[in-house]
C-alpha positions in Angstrom: -0.1 0.0 -0.1 3.0 2.5 0.6 4.3 1.8 -2.6 1.0 2.7 -4.2 1.1 6.2 -2.1 4.9 6.7 -2.8 4.2 6.4 -6.9 0.7 8.5 -6.7 2.6 11.2 -4.5 5.9 11.0 -7.0 3.7 11.9 -9.9 1.9 14.6 -8.1 5.4 16.0 -7.5 6.5 15.8 -10.9 3.3 17.4 -12.3 3.7 20.4 -9.5 7.6 20.5 -10.6 6.2 20.7 -14.0 3.5 23.3 -13.9 6.4 25.6 -11.6 8.8 25.3 -14.1 6.4 26.4 -16.9 5.6 29.3 -14.8 9.1 30.0 -14.4 10.6 30.1 -18.2 7.6 32.4 -19.1 9.5 35.9 -18.9 6.9 37.9 -20.9 3.4 38.5 -19.3 2.0 39.0 -22.6 -1.8 37.9 -23.2 -0.6 35.3 -25.6 1.5 33.9 -22.9 -1.3 33.6 -20.4 -3.5 31.4 -22.6 -0.9 29.1 -23.3 0.1 28.7 -19.7 -3.7 28.0 -19.2 -4.1 25.5 -21.9 -0.9 23.7 -20.8 -2.7 23.8 -17.0 -5.5 22.5 -18.8 -4.0 19.7 -20.4 -1.9 18.8 -17.4 -5.3 18.5 -15.6 -7.2 16.6 -18.4 -4.1 14.3 -18.4 -4.8 14.2 -14.6 -8.1 13.1 -14.7 -7.8 10.2 -17.6 -5.1 8.9 -15.5 -7.3 8.5 -12.6 -10.0 7.0 -15.1 -7.5 4.5 -16.5 -6.8 3.4 -13.4 -10.4 2.9 -12.4 -11.2 0.8 -15.8 -8.2 -1.0 -15.3 -9.6 -2.4 -11.8 -12.9 -2.6 -13.3 -11.6 -5.0 -16.0 -9.3 -7.1 -13.7 -12.2 -7.3 -11.3 -14.8 -8.8 -14.1 -11.9 -11.0 -15.2 -11.3 -12.5 -12.0 -15.3 -13.0 -11.2 -15.4 -14.5 -14.8 -12.6 -17.2 -13.9 -9.9 -15.7 -15.2 -6.8 -18.0 -13.5 -4.1 -15.2 -14.8 -5.4 -12.7 -12.2 -5.2 -12.9 -8.6 -6.8 -11.7 -5.9 -4.1 -9.3 -4.5 -3.9 -8.0 -8.0 -7.3 -7.2 -8.0 -6.9 -5.3 -4.6 -3.9 -3.3 -5.4 -5.5 -1.9 -8.9 -8.9 -1.1 -6.7 -6.4 0.8 -4.2 -4.8 2.5 -6.7 -8.0 3.9 -8.1 -9.4 4.6 -5.0 -6.5 6.7 -3.9 -6.2 8.3 -7.0 -9.8 9.3 -6.6 -9.1 10.7 -3.3 -6.1 12.5 -4.1 -8.2 14.0 -7.1 -11.6 15.1 -4.6 -8.6 16.9 -2.2 -7.5 18.9 -5.1 -10.8 19.6 -6.3 -11.9 21.2 -2.8 -8.5 23.1 -2.4 -9.5 24.7 -5.8 -13.0 25.4 -4.7 -11.8 27.0 -1.5 -9.2 29.0 -3.2 -12.2 30.3 -5.4 -14.0 30.9 -2.5 -11.4 33.0 -1.0 -10.5 34.8 -4.1 -14.4 35.9 -4.4 -14.8 37.1 -1.1 -11.7 39.2 -1.7 -12.6 43.3 -1.4 -12.1 44.9 -4.5 
């Protein structure tokens, strides 16, 4: 279980470093640079959600195959894949919650 946590944590750190690196590389505050940065962030977010979806699909396929009697899949593999999907979902929910909190804080700021 800690291997799964470390792997997801490492992926999240790498995404964070990639996002910070792209911000540091942009020296011009031109409108087009802002749009390009937001597209990169959008792409990064889309890839992260796709990977969470892939984990859930993989867990579902393994579970279904095991239930149908496939002898190549063990119960341990199913438990690991379902745990990975659950942890990824929990991390995604936490990111969503932080984004909503940030939005609420920005909206409550006086103009």
